PyMOL commands that place a pseudoatom at each C-alpha (Angstrom):
pseudoatom trace, name=CA, resn=UNK, resi=1, chain=A, elem=C, hetatm=0, pos=[-10.381, -76.049, -7.234]
pseudoatom trace, name=CA, resn=UNK, resi=2, chain=A, elem=C, hetatm=0, pos=[-7.099, -74.181, -7.518]
pseudoatom trace, name=CA, resn=UNK, resi=3, chain=A, elem=C, hetatm=0, pos=[-8.896, -71.198, -9.054]
pseudoatom trace, name=CA, resn=UNK, resi=4, chain=A, elem=C, hetatm=0, pos=[-11.305, -71.038, -6.134]
pseudoatom trace, name=CA, resn=UNK, resi=5, chain=A, elem=C, hetatm=0, pos=[-8.401, -71.268, -3.691]
pseudoatom trace, name=CA, resn=UNK, resi=6, chain=A, elem=C, hetatm=0, pos=[-6.534, -68.442, -5.420]
pseudoatom trace, name=CA, resn=UNK, resi=7, chain=A, elem=C, hetatm=0, pos=[-9.665, -66.286, -5.372]
pseudoatom trace, name=CA, resn=UNK, resi=8, chain=A, elem=C, hetatm=0, pos=[-10.147, -66.965, -1.677]
pseudoatom trace, name=CA, resn=UNK, resi=9, chain=A, elem=C, hetatm=0, pos=[-6.545, -66.062, -0.927]
pseudoatom trace, name=CA, resn=UNK, resi=10, chain=A, elem=C, hetatm=0, pos=[-6.839, -62.844, -2.939]
pseudoatom trace, name=CA, resn=UNK, resi=11, chain=A, elem=C, hetatm=0, pos=[-10.081, -61.831, -1.251]
pseudoatom trace, name=CA, resn=UNK, resi=12, chain=A, elem=C, hetatm=0, pos=[-8.619, -62.652, 2.148]
pseudoatom trace, name=CA, resn=UNK, resi=13, chain=A, elem=C, hetatm=0, pos=[-5.575, -60.518, 1.398]
pseudoatom trace, name=CA, resn=UNK, resi=14, chain=A, elem=C, hetatm=0, pos=[-7.761, -57.608, 0.358]
pseudoatom trace, name=CA, resn=UNK, resi=15, chain=A, elem=C, hetatm=0, pos=[-9.847, -57.809, 3.547]
pseudoatom trace, name=CA, resn=UNK, resi=16, chain=A, elem=C, hetatm=0, pos=[-6.678, -58.083, 5.667]
pseudoatom trace, name=CA, resn=UNK, resi=17, chain=A, elem=C, hetatm=0, pos=[-5.223, -54.960, 4.024]
pseudoatom trace, name=CA, resn=UNK, resi=18, chain=A, elem=C, hetatm=0, pos=[-8.492, -53.055, 4.459]
pseudoatom trace, name=CA, resn=UNK, resi=19, chain=A, elem=C, hetatm=0, pos=[-8.691, -54.033, 8.131]
pseudoatom trace, name=CA, resn=UNK, resi=20, chain=A, elem=C, hetatm=0, pos=[-5.079, -52.944, 8.725]
pseudoatom trace, name=CA, resn=UNK, resi=21, chain=A, elem=C, hetatm=0, pos=[-5.786, -49.620, 7.012]
pseudoatom trace, name=CA, resn=UNK, resi=22, chain=A, elem=C, hetatm=0, pos=[-8.933, -49.007, 9.097]
pseudoatom trace, name=CA, resn=UNK, resi=23, chain=A, elem=C, hetatm=0, pos=[-7.119, -49.886, 12.337]
pseudoatom trace, name=CA, resn=UNK, resi=24, chain=A, elem=C, hetatm=0, pos=[-4.226, -47.629, 11.369]
pseudoatom trace, name=CA, resn=UNK, resi=25, chain=A, elem=C, hetatm=0, pos=[-6.548, -44.678, 10.744]
pseudoatom trace, name=CA, resn=UNK, resi=26, chain=A, elem=C, hetatm=0, pos=[-8.333, -45.336, 14.009]
pseudoatom trace, name=CA, resn=UNK, resi=27, chain=A, elem=C, hetatm=0, pos=[-5.040, -45.304, 15.936]
pseudoatom trace, name=CA, resn=UNK, resi=28, chain=A, elem=C, hetatm=0, pos=[-3.914, -42.095, 14.225]
pseudoatom trace, name=CA, resn=UNK, resi=29, chain=A, elem=C, hetatm=0, pos=[-7.279, -40.509, 15.029]
pseudoatom trace, name=CA, resn=UNK, resi=30, chain=A, elem=C, hetatm=0, pos=[-7.089, -41.611, 18.666]
pseudoatom trace, name=CA, resn=UNK, resi=31, chain=A, elem=C, hetatm=0, pos=[-3.559, -40.284, 18.958]
pseudoatom trace, name=CA, resn=UNK, resi=32, chain=A, elem=C, hetatm=0, pos=[-4.607, -36.978, 17.423]
pseudoatom trace, name=CA, resn=UNK, resi=33, chain=A, elem=C, hetatm=0, pos=[-7.556, -36.697, 19.832]
pseudoatom trace, name=CA, resn=UNK, resi=34, chain=A, elem=C, hetatm=0, pos=[-5.288, -37.461, 22.793]
pseudoatom trace, name=CA, resn=UNK, resi=35, chain=A, elem=C, hetatm=0, pos=[-2.851, -34.792, 21.619]
pseudoatom trace, name=CA, resn=UNK, resi=36, chain=A, elem=C, hetatm=0, pos=[-5.673, -32.283, 21.237]
pseudoatom trace, name=CA, resn=UNK, resi=37, chain=A, elem=C, hetatm=0, pos=[-7.010, -33.092, 24.701]
pseudoatom trace, name=CA, resn=UNK, resi=38, chain=A, elem=C, hetatm=0, pos=[-3.633, -32.554, 26.353]
pseudoatom trace, name=CA, resn=UNK, resi=39, chain=A, elem=C, hetatm=0, pos=[-2.631, -29.508, 24.330]
pseudoatom trace, name=CA, resn=UNK, resi=40, chain=A, elem=C, hetatm=0, pos=[-2.600, -26.044, 25.958]
pseudoatom trace, name=CA, resn=UNK, resi=41, chain=A, elem=C, hetatm=0, pos=[-5.495, -23.693, 25.308]
pseudoatom trace, name=CA, resn=UNK, resi=42, chain=A, elem=C, hetatm=0, pos=[-3.548, -21.606, 22.831]
pseudoatom trace, name=CA, resn=UNK, resi=43, chain=A, elem=C, hetatm=0, pos=[-3.292, -21.838, 19.918]
pseudoatom trace, name=CA, resn=UNK, resi=44, chain=A, elem=C, hetatm=0, pos=[-6.908, -23.005, 19.551]
pseudoatom trace, name=CA, resn=UNK, resi=45, chain=A, elem=C, hetatm=0, pos=[-7.534, -26.422, 18.018]
pseudoatom trace, name=CA, resn=UNK, resi=46, chain=A, elem=C, hetatm=0, pos=[-9.662, -26.310, 14.924]
pseudoatom trace, name=CA, resn=UNK, resi=47, chain=A, elem=C, hetatm=0, pos=[-11.019, -28.905, 12.558]
pseudoatom trace, name=CA, resn=UNK, resi=48, chain=A, elem=C, hetatm=0, pos=[-9.024, -28.511, 9.367]
pseudoatom trace, name=CA, resn=UNK, resi=49, chain=A, elem=C, hetatm=0, pos=[-7.045, -25.303, 8.929]
pseudoatom trace, name=CA, resn=UNK, resi=50, chain=A, elem=C, hetatm=0, pos=[-6.983, -21.974, 7.164]
pseudoatom trace, name=CA, resn=UNK, resi=51, chain=A, elem=C, hetatm=0, pos=[-3.972, -20.923, 5.123]
pseudoatom trace, name=CA, resn=UNK, resi=52, chain=A, elem=C, hetatm=0, pos=[-4.665, -17.306, 6.034]
pseudoatom trace, name=CA, resn=UNK, resi=53, chain=A, elem=C, hetatm=0, pos=[-7.667, -15.362, 7.311]
pseudoatom trace, name=CA, resn=UNK, resi=54, chain=A, elem=C, hetatm=0, pos=[-10.369, -15.485, 4.686]
pseudoatom trace, name=CA, resn=UNK, resi=55, chain=A, elem=C, hetatm=0, pos=[-8.626, -18.234, 2.691]
pseudoatom trace, name=CA, resn=UNK, resi=56, chain=A, elem=C, hetatm=0, pos=[-10.164, -21.619, 3.643]
pseudoatom trace, name=CA, resn=UNK, resi=57, chain=A, elem=C, hetatm=0, pos=[-8.160, -24.779, 3.203]
pseudoatom trace, name=CA, resn=UNK, resi=58, chain=A, elem=C, hetatm=0, pos=[-8.885, -26.024, -0.353]
pseudoatom trace, name=CA, resn=UNK, resi=59, chain=A, elem=C, hetatm=0, pos=[-8.350, -29.649, 0.686]
pseudoatom trace, name=CA, resn=UNK, resi=60, chain=A, elem=C, hetatm=0, pos=[-11.406, -29.777, 2.946]
pseudoatom trace, name=CA, resn=UNK, resi=61, chain=A, elem=C, hetatm=0, pos=[-11.937, -29.633, 6.678]
pseudoatom trace, name=CA, resn=UNK, resi=62, chain=A, elem=C, hetatm=0, pos=[-10.133, -32.925, 7.363]
pseudoatom trace, name=CA, resn=UNK, resi=63, chain=A, elem=C, hetatm=0, pos=[-7.421, -33.227, 4.672]
pseudoatom trace, name=CA, resn=UNK, resi=64, chain=A, elem=C, hetatm=0, pos=[-5.520, -36.095, 6.291]
pseudoatom trace, name=CA, resn=UNK, resi=65, chain=A, elem=C, hetatm=0, pos=[-8.557, -38.148, 7.305]
pseudoatom trace, name=CA, resn=UNK, resi=66, chain=A, elem=C, hetatm=0, pos=[-7.739, -38.360, 11.001]
pseudoatom trace, name=CA, resn=UNK, resi=67, chain=A, elem=C, hetatm=0, pos=[-10.852, -36.778, 12.479]
pseudoatom trace, name=CA, resn=UNK, resi=68, chain=A, elem=C, hetatm=0, pos=[-12.209, -33.317, 13.026]
pseudoatom trace, name=CA, resn=UNK, resi=69, chain=A, elem=C, hetatm=0, pos=[-10.328, -32.872, 16.292]
pseudoatom trace, name=CA, resn=UNK, resi=70, chain=A, elem=C, hetatm=0, pos=[-6.896, -33.074, 14.655]
pseudoatom trace, name=CA, resn=UNK, resi=71, chain=A, elem=C, hetatm=0, pos=[-4.792, -30.132, 15.895]
pseudoatom trace, name=CA, resn=UNK, resi=72, chain=A, elem=C, hetatm=0, pos=[-4.054, -28.082, 12.789]
pseudoatom trace, name=CA, resn=UNK, resi=73, chain=A, elem=C, hetatm=0, pos=[-3.068, -24.558, 13.757]
pseudoatom trace, name=CA, resn=UNK, resi=74, chain=A, elem=C, hetatm=0, pos=[-3.521, -21.900, 11.108]
pseudoatom trace, name=CA, resn=UNK, resi=75, chain=A, elem=C, hetatm=0, pos=[-0.637, -19.997, 12.724]
pseudoatom trace, name=CA, resn=UNK, resi=76, chain=A, elem=C, hetatm=0, pos=[1.671, -22.951, 12.103]
pseudoatom trace, name=CA, resn=UNK, resi=77, chain=A, elem=C, hetatm=0, pos=[0.614, -23.249, 8.475]
pseudoatom trace, name=CA, resn=UNK, resi=78, chain=A, elem=C, hetatm=0, pos=[0.889, -19.485, 7.936]
pseudoatom trace, name=CA, resn=UNK, resi=79, chain=A, elem=C, hetatm=0, pos=[4.415, -19.425, 9.342]
pseudoatom trace, name=CA, resn=UNK, resi=80, chain=A, elem=C, hetatm=0, pos=[5.499, -22.425, 7.245]
pseudoatom trace, name=CA, resn=UNK, resi=81, chain=A, elem=C, hetatm=0, pos=[4.125, -21.166, 3.941]
pseudoatom trace, name=CA, resn=UNK, resi=82, chain=A, elem=C, hetatm=0, pos=[4.630, -17.469, 4.782]
pseudoatom trace, name=CA, resn=UNK, resi=83, chain=A, elem=C, hetatm=0, pos=[0.960, -16.650, 4.182]
pseudoatom trace, name=CA, resn=UNK, resi=84, chain=A, elem=C, hetatm=0, pos=[-0.289, -13.570, 5.960]
pseudoatom trace, name=CA, resn=UNK, resi=85, chain=A, elem=C, hetatm=0, pos=[2.999, -13.114, 7.853]
pseudoatom trace, name=CA, resn=UNK, resi=86, chain=A, elem=C, hetatm=0, pos=[4.812, -10.480, 5.798]
pseudoatom trace, name=CA, resn=UNK, resi=87, chain=A, elem=C, hetatm=0, pos=[6.265, -7.601, 7.769]
pseudoatom trace, name=CA, resn=UNK, resi=88, chain=A, elem=C, hetatm=0, pos=[4.862, -4.115, 7.163]
pseudoatom trace, name=CA, resn=UNK, resi=89, chain=A, elem=C, hetatm=0, pos=[6.922, -1.944, 4.840]
pseudoatom trace, name=CA, resn=UNK, resi=90, chain=A, elem=C, hetatm=0, pos=[8.612, 0.861, 6.813]
pseudoatom trace, name=CA, resn=UNK, resi=91, chain=A, elem=C, hetatm=0, pos=[7.170, 4.317, 6.271]
pseudoatom trace, name=CA, resn=UNK, resi=92, chain=A, elem=C, hetatm=0, pos=[9.459, 6.445, 4.116]
pseudoatom trace, name=CA, resn=UNK, resi=93, chain=A, elem=C, hetatm=0, pos=[10.341, 9.959, 5.243]
pseudoatom trace, name=CA, resn=UNK, resi=94, chain=A, elem=C, hetatm=0, pos=[9.818, 12.060, 2.082]
pseudoatom trace, name=CA, resn=UNK, resi=95, chain=A, elem=C, hetatm=0, pos=[12.561, 14.509, 3.072]
pseudoatom trace, name=CA, resn=UNK, resi=96, chain=A, elem=C, hetatm=0, pos=[15.112, 11.731, 3.591]
pseudoatom trace, name=CA, resn=UNK, resi=97, chain=A, elem=C, hetatm=0, pos=[14.060, 10.111, 0.307]
pseudoatom trace, name=CA, resn=UNK, resi=98, chain=A, elem=C, hetatm=0, pos=[14.461, 13.416, -1.542]
pseudoatom trace, name=CA, resn=UNK, resi=99, chain=A, elem=C, hetatm=0, pos=[17.965, 14.045, -0.172]
pseudoatom trace, name=CA, resn=UNK, resi=100, chain=A, elem=C, hetatm=0, pos=[19.017, 10.491, -0.953]
pseudoatom trace, name=CA, resn=UNK, resi=101, chain=A, elem=C, hetatm=0, pos=[17.658, 10.563, -4.500]
pseudoatom trace, name=CA, resn=UNK, resi=102, chain=A, elem=C, hetatm=0, pos=[19.228, 13.942, -5.290]
pseudoatom trace, name=CA, resn=UNK, resi=103, chain=A, elem=C, hetatm=0, pos=[22.584, 12.841, -3.914]
pseudoatom trace, name=CA, resn=UNK, resi=104, chain=A, elem=C, hetatm=0, pos=[22.484, 9.634, -5.979]
pseudoatom trace, name=CA, resn=UNK, resi=105, chain=A, elem=C, hetatm=0, pos=[21.616, 11.726, -9.035]
pseudoatom trace, name=CA, resn=UNK, resi=106, chain=A, elem=C, hetatm=0, pos=[24.457, 14.169, -8.429]
pseudoatom trace, name=CA, resn=UNK, resi=107, chain=A, elem=C, hetatm=0, pos=[27.011, 11.461, -7.691]
pseudoatom trace, name=CA, resn=UNK, resi=108, chain=A, elem=C, hetatm=0, pos=[25.997, 8.683, -10.090]
pseudoatom trace, name=CA, resn=UNK, resi=109, chain=A, elem=C, hetatm=0, pos=[23.457, 9.779, -12.684]
pseudoatom trace, name=CA, resn=UNK, resi=110, chain=A, elem=C, hetatm=0, pos=[25.758, 8.470, -15.409]
pseudoatom trace, name=CA, resn=UNK, resi=111, chain=A, elem=C, hetatm=0, pos=[26.496, 5.191, -13.617]
pseudoatom trace, name=CA, resn=UNK, resi=112, chain=A, elem=C, hetatm=0, pos=[23.201, 3.389, -14.169]
pseudoatom trace, name=CA, resn=UNK, resi=113, chain=A, elem=C, hetatm=0, pos=[21.127, 1.703, -11.504]
pseudoatom trace, name=CA, resn=UNK, resi=114, chain=A, elem=C, hetatm=0, pos=[24.078, -0.298, -10.154]
pseudoatom trace, name=CA, resn=UNK, resi=115, chain=A, elem=C, hetatm=0, pos=[26.126, 2.838, -9.548]
pseudoatom trace, name=CA, resn=UNK, resi=116, chain=A, elem=C, hetatm=0, pos=[23.185, 4.663, -7.989]
pseudoatom trace, name=CA, resn=UNK, resi=117, chain=A, elem=C, hetatm=0, pos=[22.507, 1.757, -5.661]
pseudoatom trace, name=CA, resn=UNK, resi=118, chain=A, elem=C, hetatm=0, pos=[26.174, 1.694, -4.679]
pseudoatom trace, name=CA, resn=UNK, resi=119, chain=A, elem=C, hetatm=0, pos=[26.119, 5.371, -3.685]
pseudoatom trace, name=CA, resn=UNK, resi=120, chain=A, elem=C, hetatm=0, pos=[22.907, 4.827, -1.718]
pseudoatom trace, name=CA, resn=UNK, resi=121, chain=A, elem=C, hetatm=0, pos=[24.542, 1.877, 0.043]
pseudoatom trace, name=CA, resn=UNK, resi=122, chain=A, elem=C, hetatm=0, pos=[27.493, 4.011, 1.121]
pseudoatom trace, name=CA, resn=UNK, resi=123, chain=A, elem=C, hetatm=0, pos=[25.111, 6.566, 2.612]
pseudoatom trace, name=CA, resn=UNK, resi=124, chain=A, elem=C, hetatm=0, pos=[23.215, 3.879, 4.513]
pseudoatom trace, name=CA, resn=UNK, resi=125, chain=A, elem=C, hetatm=0, pos=[26.487, 2.334, 5.691]
pseudoatom trace, name=CA, resn=UNK, resi=126, chain=A, elem=C, hetatm=0, pos=[27.564, 5.682, 7.055]
pseudoatom trace, name=CA, resn=UNK, resi=127, chain=A, elem=C, hetatm=0, pos=[24.294, 6.026, 8.956]
pseudoatom trace, name=CA, resn=UNK, resi=128, chain=A, elem=C, hetatm=0, pos=[25.079, 2.711, 10.677]
pseudoatom trace, name=CA, resn=UNK, resi=129, chain=A, elem=C, hetatm=0, pos=[28.723, 3.652, 11.355]
pseudoatom trace, name=CA, resn=UNK, resi=130, chain=A, elem=C, hetatm=0, pos=[29.674, 5.233, 14.671]
pseudoatom trace, name=CA, resn=UNK, resi=131, chain=A, elem=C, hetatm=0, pos=[31.772, 7.951, 13.004]
pseudoatom trace, name=CA, resn=UNK, resi=132, chain=A, elem=C, hetatm=0, pos=[28.943, 9.461, 10.969]
pseudoatom trace, name=CA, resn=UNK, resi=133, chain=A, elem=C, hetatm=0, pos=[25.573, 11.127, 11.571]
pseudoatom trace, name=CA, resn=UNK, resi=134, chain=A, elem=C, hetatm=0, pos=[22.404, 9.070, 11.836]
pseudoatom trace, name=CA, resn=UNK, resi=135, chain=A, elem=C, hetatm=0, pos=[20.221, 10.508, 9.064]
pseudoatom trace, name=CA, resn=UNK, resi=136, chain=A, elem=C, hetatm=0, pos=[20.522, 10.740, 5.284]
pseudoatom trace, name=CA, resn=UNK, resi=137, chain=A, elem=C, hetatm=0, pos=[20.370, 14.516, 5.283]
pseudoatom trace, name=CA, resn=UNK, resi=138, chain=A, elem=C, hetatm=0, pos=[23.035, 14.882, 7.964]
pseudoatom trace, name=CA, resn=UNK, resi=139, chain=A, elem=C, hetatm=0, pos=[25.329, 12.372, 6.245]
pseudoatom trace, name=CA, resn=UNK, resi=140, chain=A, elem=C, hetatm=0, pos=[25.207, 13.915, 2.780]
pseudoatom trace, name=CA, resn=UNK, resi=141, chain=A, elem=C, hetatm=0, pos=[25.500, 17.484, 4.093]
pseudoatom trace, name=CA, resn=UNK, resi=142, chain=A, elem=C, hetatm=0, pos=[28.432, 16.726, 6.368]
pseudoatom trace, name=CA, resn=UNK, resi=143, chain=A, elem=C, hetatm=0, pos=[31.174, 19.222, 5.609]
pseudoatom trace, name=CA, resn=UNK, resi=144, chain=A, elem=C, hetatm=0, pos=[33.635, 18.201, 2.860]
pseudoatom trace, name=CA, resn=UNK, resi=145, chain=A, elem=C, hetatm=0, pos=[32.134, 14.752, 2.434]
pseudoatom trace, name=CA, resn=UNK, resi=146, chain=A, elem=C, hetatm=0, pos=[29.794, 14.807, -0.562]
pseudoatom trace, name=CA, resn=UNK, resi=147, chain=A, elem=C, hetatm=0, pos=[31.397, 17.663, -2.460]
pseudoatom trace, name=CA, resn=UNK, resi=148, chain=A, elem=C, hetatm=0, pos=[28.349, 18.223, -4.652]
pseudoatom trace, name=CA, resn=UNK, resi=149, chain=A, elem=C, hetatm=0, pos=[26.664, 19.860, -1.647]
pseudoatom trace, name=CA, resn=UNK, resi=150, chain=A, elem=C, hetatm=0, pos=[29.517, 22.283, -1.012]
pseudoatom trace, name=CA, resn=UNK, resi=151, chain=A, elem=C, hetatm=0, pos=[28.359, 25.889, -1.253]
pseudoatom trace, name=CA, resn=UNK, resi=152, chain=A, elem=C, hetatm=0, pos=[28.185, 27.103, -4.855]
pseudoatom trace, name=CA, resn=UNK, resi=153, chain=A, elem=C, hetatm=0, pos=[28.961, 23.673, -6.351]
pseudoatom trace, name=CA, resn=UNK, resi=154, chain=A, elem=C, hetatm=0, pos=[27.274, 23.547, -9.797]
pseudoatom trace, name=CA, resn=UNK, resi=155, chain=A, elem=C, hetatm=0, pos=[26.485, 19.842, -9.453]
pseudoatom trace, name=CA, resn=UNK, resi=156, chain=A, elem=C, hetatm=0, pos=[24.608, 20.470, -6.203]
pseudoatom trace, name=CA, resn=UNK, resi=157, chain=A, elem=C, hetatm=0, pos=[22.709, 23.386, -7.727]
pseudoatom trace, name=CA, resn=UNK, resi=158, chain=A, elem=C, hetatm=0, pos=[21.638, 21.142, -10.610]
pseudoatom trace, name=CA, resn=UNK, resi=159, chain=A, elem=C, hetatm=0, pos=[20.668, 18.358, -8.211]
pseudoatom trace, name=CA, resn=UNK, resi=160, chain=A, elem=C, hetatm=0, pos=[18.527, 20.754, -6.196]
pseudoatom trace, name=CA, resn=UNK, resi=161, chain=A, elem=C, hetatm=0, pos=[16.603, 21.750, -9.306]
pseudoatom trace, name=CA, resn=UNK, resi=162, chain=A, elem=C, hetatm=0, pos=[16.158, 18.402, -11.049]
pseudoatom trace, name=CA, resn=UNK, resi=163, chain=A, elem=C, hetatm=0, pos=[12.606, 16.988, -11.256]
pseudoatom trace, name=CA, resn=UNK, resi=164, chain=A, elem=C, hetatm=0, pos=[11.089, 13.606, -12.018]
pseudoatom trace, name=CA, resn=UNK, resi=165, chain=A, elem=C, hetatm=0, pos=[10.827, 14.695, -15.657]
pseudoatom trace, name=CA, resn=UNK, resi=166, chain=A, elem=C, hetatm=0, pos=[14.458, 13.520, -15.762]
pseudoatom trace, name=CA, resn=UNK, resi=167, chain=A, elem=C, hetatm=0, pos=[14.693, 9.744, -16.342]
pseudoatom trace, name=CA, resn=UNK, resi=168, chain=A, elem=C, hetatm=0, pos=[17.845, 9.360, -14.251]
pseudoatom trace, name=CA, resn=UNK, resi=169, chain=A, elem=C, hetatm=0, pos=[16.232, 11.198, -11.348]
pseudoatom trace, name=CA, resn=UNK, resi=170, chain=A, elem=C, hetatm=0, pos=[13.231, 8.875, -11.555]
pseudoatom trace, name=CA, resn=UNK, resi=171, chain=A, elem=C, hetatm=0, pos=[15.695, 5.993, -11.359]
pseudoatom trace, name=CA, resn=UNK, resi=172, chain=A, elem=C, hetatm=0, pos=[17.317, 7.560, -8.298]
pseudoatom trace, name=CA, resn=UNK, resi=173, chain=A, elem=C, hetatm=0, pos=[13.921, 7.997, -6.646]
pseudoatom trace, name=CA, resn=UNK, resi=174, chain=A, elem=C, hetatm=0, pos=[13.321, 4.271, -7.116]
pseudoatom trace, name=CA, resn=UNK, resi=175, chain=A, elem=C, hetatm=0, pos=[16.717, 3.470, -5.609]
pseudoatom trace, name=CA, resn=UNK, resi=176, chain=A, elem=C, hetatm=0, pos=[16.021, 5.770, -2.662]
pseudoatom trace, name=CA, resn=UNK, resi=177, chain=A, elem=C, hetatm=0, pos=[12.721, 4.010, -2.063]
pseudoatom trace, name=CA, resn=UNK, resi=178, chain=A, elem=C, hetatm=0, pos=[14.483, 0.623, -2.138]
pseudoatom trace, name=CA, resn=UNK, resi=179, chain=A, elem=C, hetatm=0, pos=[17.060, 1.877, 0.326]
pseudoatom trace, name=CA, resn=UNK, resi=180, chain=A, elem=C, hetatm=0, pos=[14.618, 3.352, 2.819]
pseudoatom trace, name=CA, resn=UNK, resi=181, chain=A, elem=C, hetatm=0, pos=[12.275, 0.365, 2.787]
pseudoatom trace, name=CA, resn=UNK, resi=182, chain=A, elem=C, hetatm=0, pos=[15.019, -2.165, 3.450]
pseudoatom trace, name=CA, resn=UNK, resi=183, chain=A, elem=C, hetatm=0, pos=[15.045, -3.681, -0.038]
pseudoatom trace, name=CA, resn=UNK, resi=184, chain=A, elem=C, hetatm=0, pos=[18.444, -2.423, -1.191]
pseudoatom trace, name=CA, resn=UNK, resi=185, chain=A, elem=C, hetatm=0, pos=[21.187, -5.044, -1.547]
pseudoatom trace, name=CA, resn=UNK, resi=186, chain=A, elem=C, hetatm=0, pos=[24.599, -3.617, -0.650]
pseudoatom trace, name=CA, resn=UNK, resi=187, chain=A, elem=C, hetatm=0, pos=[26.976, -4.531, -3.459]
pseudoatom trace, name=CA, resn=UNK, resi=188, chain=A, elem=C, hetatm=0, pos=[29.801, -2.427, -1.993]
pseudoatom trace, name=CA, resn=UNK, resi=189, chain=A, elem=C, hetatm=0, pos=[30.758, -4.819, 0.794]
pseudoatom trace, name=CA, resn=UNK, resi=190, chain=A, elem=C, hetatm=0, pos=[29.948, -2.357, 3.557]
pseudoatom trace, name=CA, resn=UNK, resi=191, chain=A, elem=C, hetatm=0, pos=[31.878, 0.556, 2.034]
pseudoatom trace, name=CA, resn=UNK, resi=192, chain=A, elem=C, hetatm=0, pos=[31.663, 4.017, 3.570]
pseudoatom trace, name=CA, resn=UNK, resi=193, chain=A, elem=C, hetatm=0, pos=[33.969, 5.763, 1.094]
pseudoatom trace, name=CA, resn=UNK, resi=194, chain=A, elem=C, hetatm=0, pos=[34.391, 5.933, -2.658]
pseudoatom trace, name=CA, resn=UNK, resi=195, chain=A, elem=C, hetatm=0, pos=[36.071, 8.062, -5.261]
pseudoatom trace, name=CA, resn=UNK, resi=196, chain=A, elem=C, hetatm=0, pos=[36.352, 8.258, -9.027]
pseudoatom trace, name=CA, resn=UNK, resi=197, chain=A, elem=C, hetatm=0, pos=[39.963, 8.118, -10.312]
pseudoatom trace, name=CA, resn=UNK, resi=198, chain=A, elem=C, hetatm=0, pos=[38.923, 9.809, -13.569]
pseudoatom trace, name=CA, resn=UNK, resi=199, chain=A, elem=C, hetatm=0, pos=[37.521, 12.775, -11.634]
pseudoatom trace, name=CA, resn=UNK, resi=200, chain=A, elem=C, hetatm=0, pos=[40.713, 13.341, -9.646]
pseudoatom trace, name=CA, resn=UNK, resi=201, chain=A, elem=C, hetatm=0, pos=[43.217, 16.055, -10.427]
pseudoatom trace, name=CA, resn=UNK, resi=202, chain=A, elem=C, hetatm=0, pos=[45.384, 14.824, -11.964]
pseudoatom trace, name=CA, resn=UNK, resi=203, chain=A, elem=C, hetatm=0, pos=[43.246, 11.984, -13.356]
pseudoatom trace, name=CA, resn=UNK, resi=204, chain=A, elem=C, hetatm=0, pos=[44.151, 8.622, -11.869]
pseudoatom trace, name=CA, resn=UNK, resi=205, chain=A, elem=C, hetatm=0, pos=[45.437, 10.024, -8.611]
pseudoatom trace, name=CA, resn=UNK, resi=206, chain=A, elem=C, hetatm=0, pos=[44.013, 9.160, -5.178]
pseudoatom trace, name=CA, resn=UNK, resi=207, chain=A, elem=C, hetatm=0, pos=[42.509, 11.403, -2.482]
pseudoatom trace, name=CA, resn=UNK, resi=208, chain=A, elem=C, hetatm=0, pos=[45.453, 12.996, -0.717]
pseudoatom trace, name=CA, resn=UNK, resi=209, chain=A, elem=C, hetatm=0, pos=[43.700, 13.211, 2.643]
pseudoatom trace, name=CA, resn=UNK, resi=210, chain=A, elem=C, hetatm=0, pos=[42.762, 9.519, 2.863]
pseudoatom trace, name=CA, resn=UNK, resi=211, chain=A, elem=C, hetatm=0, pos=[44.699, 7.187, 5.146]
pseudoatom trace, name=CA, resn=UNK, resi=212, chain=A, elem=C, hetatm=0, pos=[44.752, 3.996, 3.102]
pseudoatom trace, name=CA, resn=UNK, resi=213, chain=A, elem=C, hetatm=0, pos=[46.348, 2.114, 6.012]
pseudoatom trace, name=CA, resn=UNK, resi=214, chain=A, elem=C, hetatm=0, pos=[42.941, 1.991, 7.691]
pseudoatom trace, name=CA, resn=UNK, resi=215, chain=A, elem=C, hetatm=0, pos=[40.927, 1.362, 4.522]
pseudoatom trace, name=CA, resn=UNK, resi=216, chain=A, elem=C, hetatm=0, pos=[40.206, -1.821, 2.594]
pseudoatom trace, name=CA, resn=UNK, resi=217, chain=A, elem=C, hetatm=0, pos=[39.295, -1.749, -1.073]
pseudoatom trace, name=CA, resn=UNK, resi=218, chain=A, elem=C, hetatm=0, pos=[36.060, -3.687, -1.640]
pseudoatom trace, name=CA, resn=UNK, resi=219, chain=A, elem=C, hetatm=0, pos=[34.905, -3.282, -5.244]
pseudoatom trace, name=CA, resn=UNK, resi=220, chain=A, elem=C, hetatm=0, pos=[34.822, -1.043, -8.283]
pseudoatom trace, name=CA, resn=UNK, resi=221, chain=A, elem=C, hetatm=0, pos=[31.369, -0.288, -9.680]
pseudoatom trace, name=CA, resn=UNK, resi=222, chain=A, elem=C, hetatm=0, pos=[31.381, 1.807, -12.808]
pseudoatom trace, name=CA, resn=UNK, resi=223, chain=A, elem=C, hetatm=0, pos=[33.876, 4.633, -12.366]
pseudoatom trace, name=CA, resn=UNK, resi=224, chain=A, elem=C, hetatm=0, pos=[33.855, 4.511, -8.578]
pseudoatom trace, name=CA, resn=UNK, resi=225, chain=A, elem=C, hetatm=0, pos=[36.229, 2.612, -6.317]
pseudoatom trace, name=CA, resn=UNK, resi=226, chain=A, elem=C, hetatm=0, pos=[34.735, 1.684, -2.930]
pseudoatom trace, name=CA, resn=UNK, resi=227, chain=A, elem=C, hetatm=0, pos=[36.513, 1.326, 0.406]
pseudoatom trace, name=CA, resn=UNK, resi=228, chain=A, elem=C, hetatm=0, pos=[35.533, 0.058, 3.831]
pseudoatom trace, name=CA, resn=UNK, resi=229, chain=A, elem=C, hetatm=0, pos=[36.953, 1.594, 6.984]
pseudoatom trace, name=CA, resn=UNK, resi=230, chain=A, elem=C, hetatm=0, pos=[38.730, -0.949, 9.193]
for i in range(1, 230): cmd.bond("trace and resi %d" % i, "trace and resi %d" % (i + 1))
show_as sticks, trace
zoom trace
């Protein structure tokens, strides 16, 4: 008798749980349909969703079991998972890239990728600064700024002639591409100036024409010390 009673209670509990589950799904489905009916025309309501155009949802057309009218917007899913929403890579001006790569080579070919990126960052920071020109070529050729481009400077002559047969120049081309496509991380802290103490005359001295009262030291990368204008 007790066994039969226990079985009856168990079966009753199972049916009660199943009925609650069915009613719950029905209410969710009705709520979803009401939402779909009152939603604006755009974005369109679809049964199931696509992760991106041409990539159907692998979980089926009704992954949550609430009815085909459930409002799943592929735009919402794309934005959440970042599928199909990447921004186009900016077109790179080959002339600007060439000037940037050659300047990085002339200024930091012995400084490794970190030093080359730092020089590229300074050039980009100058482009954004009100006191400097707005293109790579104009920045690096500004009079008495990047001394390698001074007339007759051997370093500039070498930089003009270097080709991608040179491993360091290939590295600088990669850095220039990073910089001009927005992928370069500025490790200089917004610096617009730098110098190498070991290249000064006498070694260890500072640029005599710099006003350090309006400059803030940011970082040293390799042999170069970087400064931000206040």
